[in-house]
NUVO-67114 format. One record per residue (C-alpha): residue in one letter; x, y negated, z negated. Coordinates in steps of 0.02 Angstrom, whole numbers, padded with zeros to 5 digits, always signed. Layout:
aXYZ/...
***
This chain:
x+00314-02105-03160/x+00439-02048-03028/x+00623-02032-03068/x+00698-02206-03056/x+00858-02133-02984/x+00774-02061-02829/x+00655-02205-02792/x+00679-02304-02632/x+00622-02486-02620/x+00609-02583-02456/x+00643-02744-02551/x+00804-02678-02630/x+00894-02623-02472/x+01081-02614-02497/x+01068-02605-02687/x+01111-02455-02794/x+01078-02409-02975/x+01095-02261-03092/x+00990-02318-03241/x+00819-02396-03263/x+00900-02550-03341/x+01008-02575-03187/x+00855-02555-03077/x+00763-02688-03179/x+00910-02810-03169/x+00913-02790-02979/x+00724-02808-02963/x+00728-02968-03067/x+00831-03049-02928/x+00728-02980-02785/x+00570-03015-02687/x+00473-02910-02813/x+00503-03040-02950/x+00417-03175-02847/x+00283-03053-02793/x+00240-03034-02978/x+00241-03224-03001/x+00115-03248-02860/x+00007-03107-02925/x-00004-03202-03089/x-00072-03354-02994/x-00210-03256-02906/x-00381-03297-02984/x-00470-03139-02927/x-00358-03026-03031/x-00367-03145-03179/x-00557-03154-03172/x-00576-02965-03159/x-00472-02940-03316/x-00554-03084-03411/x-00735-03043-03367/x-00724-02853-03359/x-00817-02858-03192/x-00758-02732-03064/x-00686-02792-02899/x-00792-02722-02757/x-00696-02787-02605/x-00589-02642-02542/x-00422-02729-02512/x-00428-02827-02674/x-00478-02673-02772/x-00334-02571-02699/x-00207-02704-02750/x-00286-02726-02921/x-00272-02540-02956/x-00091-02534-02898/x-00037-02679-03009/x-00136-02623-03161/x-00247-02777-03159/x-00189-02956-03187/x-00002-02938-03229/x+00064-02971-03404/x+00171-03126-03437/x+00324-03016-03456/x+00400-02961-03290/x+00500-02825-03377/x+00346-02750-03460/x+00245-02758-03299/x+00386-02690-03190/x+00419-02544-03308/x+00236-02495-03317/x+00172-02535-03141/x+00295-02617-03021/x+00422-02477-03025/x+00291-02360-02950/x+00185-02482-02848/x+00332-02532-02736/x+00419-02363-02729/x+00425-02263-02567/x+00365-02084-02575/x+00501-01954-02534/x+00510-01906-02350/x+00611-01785-02247/x+00736-01892-02151/x+00844-01751-02084/x+00858-01697-01903/x+00817-01511-01901/x+00779-01364-01788/x+00591-01332-01777/x+00508-01169-01732/x+00398-01202-01576/x+00252-01117-01662/x+00269-01225-01817/x+00138-01362-01830/x+00211-01536-01857/x+00093-01663-01935/x+00217-01800-01979/x+00179-01952-01870/x+00355-02019-01899/x+00435-01875-01803/x+00447-01827-01621/x+00475-01655-01544/x+00598-01644-01399/x+00624-01492-01289/x+00810-01465-01253/x+00859-01344-01112/x+01014-01254-01175/x+01069-01228-00994/x+01130-01409-00993/x+01300-01456-01058/x+01313-01561-01217/x+01352-01723-01126/x+01196-01707-01017/x+01090-01662-01168/x+01155-01813-01266/x+01125-01930-01119/x+00946-01873-01088/x+00910-01865-01275/x+00964-02047-01297/x+00849-02101-01156/x+00701-02018-01241/x+00744-02087-01414/x+00762-02263-01344/x+00582-02251-01281/x+00506-02195-01446/x+00622-02270-01578/x+00618-02455-01622/x+00797-02455-01683/x+00838-02573-01825/x+00688-02684-01785/x+00558-02564-01852/x+00399-02632-01930/x+00437-02623-02116/x+00254-02626-02169/x+00203-02491-02044/x+00350-02378-02089/x+00327-02399-02276/x+00220-02278-02376/x+00226-02375-02540/x+00063-02426-02625/x+00111-02608-02599/x+00209-02631-02438/x+00341-02762-02404/x+00281-02861-02252/x+00455-02883-02178/x+00632-02933-02223/x+00620-03107-02144/x+00611-03210-02302/x+00718-03327-02405/x+00704-03310-02594/x+00749-03492-02626/x+00611-03551-02510/x+00485-03434-02593/x+00538-03500-02763/x+00509-03680-02707/x+00342-03634-02631/x+00293-03556-02797/x+00334-03713-02897/x+00238-03823-02774/x+00086-03710-02787/x+00095-03705-02977/x+00112-03894-02987/x-00040-03919-02875/x-00143-03793-02974/x-00107-03879-03139/x-00116-04057-03071/x-00232-04047-02919/x-00256-04236-02915/x-00070-04275-02892/x-00019-04322-02713/x+00095-04199-02626/x+00233-04327-02601/x+00241-04351-02790/x+00256-04162-02813/x+00395-04156-02684/x+00487-04297-02770/x+00470-04225-02946/x+00528-04054-02887/x+00672-04133-02789/x+00626-04041-02629/x+00710-04172-02520/x+00830-04280-02623/x+00880-04380-02468/x+00701-04448-02462/x+00722-04556-02617/x+00556-04648-02635/x+00545-04647-02824/x+00568-04833-02853/x+00487-04896-02693/x+00319-04986-02696/x+00215-04920-02550/x+00115-05082-02547/x+00266-05189-02503/x+00394-05077-02417/x+00443-05100-02235/x+00391-04974-02103/x+00555-04875-02110/x+00534-04846-02296/x+00349-04805-02276/x+00402-04666-02158/x+00501-04588-02301/x+00339-04565-02399/x+00256-04484-02249/x+00404-04369-02218/x+00407-04314-02401/x+00218-04287-02396/x+00234-04180-02239/x+00383-04084-02308/x+00292-04041-02469/x+00131-03999-02375/x+00225-03863-02280/x+00286-03786-02442/x+00110-03790-02512/x+00031-03719-02353/x+00158-03577-02349/x+00124-03539-02533/x-00064-03531-02503/x-00037-03412-02357/x+00074-03302-02466/x-00061-03298-02599/x-00200-03260-02475/x-00109-03116-02393/x-00050-03049-02560/x-00233-03013-02602/x-00230-02890-02456/x-00071-02808-02518/x+00042-02896-02392/x+00192-02997-02454/x+00285-03104-02409/x+00166-03140-02264/x+00152-03319-02200/x+00019-03279-02070/x-00139-03382-02077/x-00262-03268-02163/x-00450-03281-02151/x-00515-03306-02329/x-00594-03158-02416/x-00778-03193-02441/x-00798-03228-02625/x-00970-03147-02624/x-00882-02984-02578/x-00749-02993-02715/x-00867-02956-02861/x-01034-02935-02774/x-01173-03062-02759/x-01226-03034-02939/x-01066-03112-03009/x-01024-03230-02864/x-01085-03392-02945/x-00996-03356-03109/x-00835-03310-03018/x-00835-03472-02917/x-00870-03580-03069/x-00738-03493-03174/x-00600-03506-03042/x-00634-03677-02963/x-00466-03758-02920/x-00527-03931-02867/x-00467-04090-02953/x-00644-04130-03013/x-00657-03967-03108/x-00602-03906-03278/x-00633-03723-03244/x-00583-03582-03361/x-00450-03533-03234/x-00375-03709-03235/x-00375-03714-03425/x-00288-03545-03430/x-00156-03605-03308/x-00122-03761-03411/x-00113-03663-03573/x+00011-03536-03504/x+00108-03635-03374/x+00106-03822-03410/x+00256-03818-03528/x+00349-03703-03407/x+00318-03824-03263/x+00371-03972-03369/x+00531-03882-03415/x+00569-03851-03231/x+00540-04034-03188/x+00655-04090-03329/x+00788-03968-03272/x+00781-04022-03089/x+00788-04206-03136/x+00917-04181-03275/x+00810-04283-03393/x+00866-04204-03555/x+01040-04277-03532/x+00987-04444-03460/x+00849-04483-03586/x+00914-04390-03737/x+00918-04547-03846/x+00765-04632-03767/x+00621-04641-03891/x+00494-04676-03752/x+00547-04526-03646/x+00427-04394-03713/x+00282-04515-03719/x+00307-04570-03538/x+00352-04400-03464/x+00171-04344-03434/x+00136-04506-03340/x+00289-04471-03234/x+00228-04294-03193/x+00057-04362-03143/x+00137-04494-03031/x+00084-04644-03136/x+00258-04695-03194/x+00435-04688-03126/x+00582-04641-03234/
***
């Protein structure tokens, strides 16, 4: 493991630390925390660890090796063992220096400029700036291209709160695939101004019906973004919202294990795959806790004897509370 004091992380720009505990505290409030969460919800890594079958698809295999397989349920344990190195930038020489003309330069991130010393300093500076402006992208450099980390940050154009909401929508849909998206959006309070909880869709007027459609569309966007994040994450790119062509499942573990992989990781609402059972066992209570927190149910229904019995029906969209 590299020295934690000298490591540079693209996702921790502007932060400083002197101890590994400080570095962990910072990382827990960064993009890397949600990167870990989405890695946990990726079936390919889960199946590889569960089955012992080796991933054969190149991009998946590279990511799997960098993260040490399907991540542990403890972010701190995983970060300390794998994340701290997987996201770290390798040391590079970022100093402007005088180069001997006969010295070979192999660094693609540098440029050699010939400076006639017969010019005065003002002329040199003016011409030098013209050259640099042609070859340097300024502050708008491509983070992923510039990075040399094992797992590269896609860019800095992300909002952690949005990613958190996208995560909860994805998790909800994975555990309860049969629940309509508008119900998920309502239970997660994604758009409180679209209050449809006590409206009957069969009898409401057109204006109120539009609220259901707006909430459905709003939640669909969160879910679509989350799926794109998960798809690109398999290629080592995060947070990347680009529409990614799906990795052929037959290439993930080879044709020999393709049928078993598909059956084990089916996410449809008609399935009770091993992956779905694992998700429910490890995440259902966590999801329920988040829903209770967002809806402030523990305070409202603290003395209600029917609360715990009816809560699951509420989560599934069969009862309003």
